[in-house]
Every structure is written in structure tokens, then in C-alpha cells.
C-alpha positions, 0 to 999 in steps of 0.5 A: 363931056357929051361934046367931047365924046361926040367929037373924040376924033377931033380931040385926038387930032387936035391934041396930036397937032398941039404937042407937035407944035409945042415940040417944034417951037421949043426946038426952034427957040433953042437955037434962035430960029437960025435955019441958015446954020442948021446942022444935023446935030441941031436937027436930030433932037427935034425928032426925038421930041416929036416921037415921045410927044406923039406916043404920049398922046397915044396913052392919053387918048387911050385912057380918055377913050376908055374912060368915056367908053369910046369905041376903038373904031373911033380912034383906029385911024388916029393910032394908025396915022400917028403911029406911022409918024412915030416910026419915022421919027424914031428912025430919024432921031438916032439915024441922023446923029449916027450918020453925022458922027460917022461922017465926022470920023467918029465911027459907028454906034455905040462907041461913036456917041457913047465915047465921043458925043456925051459926057461921062456923067450922062452915059446912063442916059444914052443907055436908056435911050438905046434900050428904049429905041429897041423896045419901041421898034419891037412894039411896031410888030404889034399887028403881027404878034399882039395876040401871042401870050408873051406880047404883054411883056413887050407892051409892059416894056414899052411902058417902061421905055416911055419912062426911060425916054422921059429921063433920057431927054431931061438929061440930054435934051438942051430944050429941056434944060430950063424954061417953059418946055421943061414944065410941059415935059414934066406935065407929060411925065406926070400925066403919062404915069396917071394914064398908064396906071389907069390903063393897066388897072382897067386892062386887068379889071376889064380884060382889055388890051392897051390900044 
């Protein structure tokens, strides 16, 4: 425990690197590492996986740092740099798909992917993903508005959006249809729930904002 506390920044960065690596491996295995025939439709799911995985580490690192009483200054840079990566991934994930569907003559969203890309039975997952994307983008303004009294609702919305994206990916992500990464994803979901419950309880008890 003492070793982890002294090297907490190292722990955070290793965790971030590990989830990115696992996501990349799962994505690459999905099409047999055949980069020669890689299309935009093959590429865009990778950024969704990476965005969720890094956001998951934010909750895990926050919960663990709160439990170990790690000063916020110790994790400030981790959240800053990985937060920028998350933003890039969030923009690339739907952006690449929207661009490719438009090039293929399907128009612009929501109709382009709602009516032309997914099956009728999976449209609910598209709605979850769209809702979550807007919530996550709104959360990027936390530096400007986090002190406002209404910001807590955006923060709660981000928590719910994580759950929504979890199911969005389970329904639409071919990397999660079966195999080892599906088990990893289920672990992400279970550990996320534990972390967010702990963080929210501690926030109410100690009057601390989620980092």
C-alpha cells in the first residue's frame, strides 16, 4: 500500500497505457491485423474503445487516490493529458464514421447511421451513444463551469453516460461480441460501478467534487 502511494503517478500512467494497449490489441485482432485493407469503417471503432477505456481509468484513479488520500496535485497532470486524449478520441470516433457515410452517399447524421448503418433492433444503442457523446463534450467545459451550482447535474450526466456507452459498445462493438475482451469490458463495467458509487458517497460525505 505504501509503495503504491509513493508511486501513484506511475500507477496511473501504467493503468492508462495498459487499457490503451488492450483496446488496440482487441481492435487489431478483430480484423486479423490486415492493415492493407483498412477502411474508415474498420478504424472508427478503435477510438470509441480508447475513449471509454481512458475515461474508465479516470474513475479508477480518482477512487483509488481518494481512498489512499493522495493529493489532487499528484494526479493533475494525468487527468490533464489523458483528458486531452479522450477529447481527441471522442471527436474521431463518430467523426470518421460520419465522414465516411457522407462520402458513400448516405447523407449526414442522424439519418446516415440511424437508418443506413445499424439494424433496426440496435437503434437504441445509437441513441445511447449520441446522448453520451453530447454529455461528454459538455463535460469538457468543466474548467469554466465546475464551480457553478448546476454543474453537478452535468457531472451526474457524465456518470450515466458512461453506463450508456458501456451498453452501446456491447450492442454495436464487434470486438465485444465474444472472447477475452468482452470479459475485460464486463470487468470495466463492474469496477466502474463500484468506483462511481464510492466516489459519489465520499463526495457527499466529505463534500468533495469528483476529480
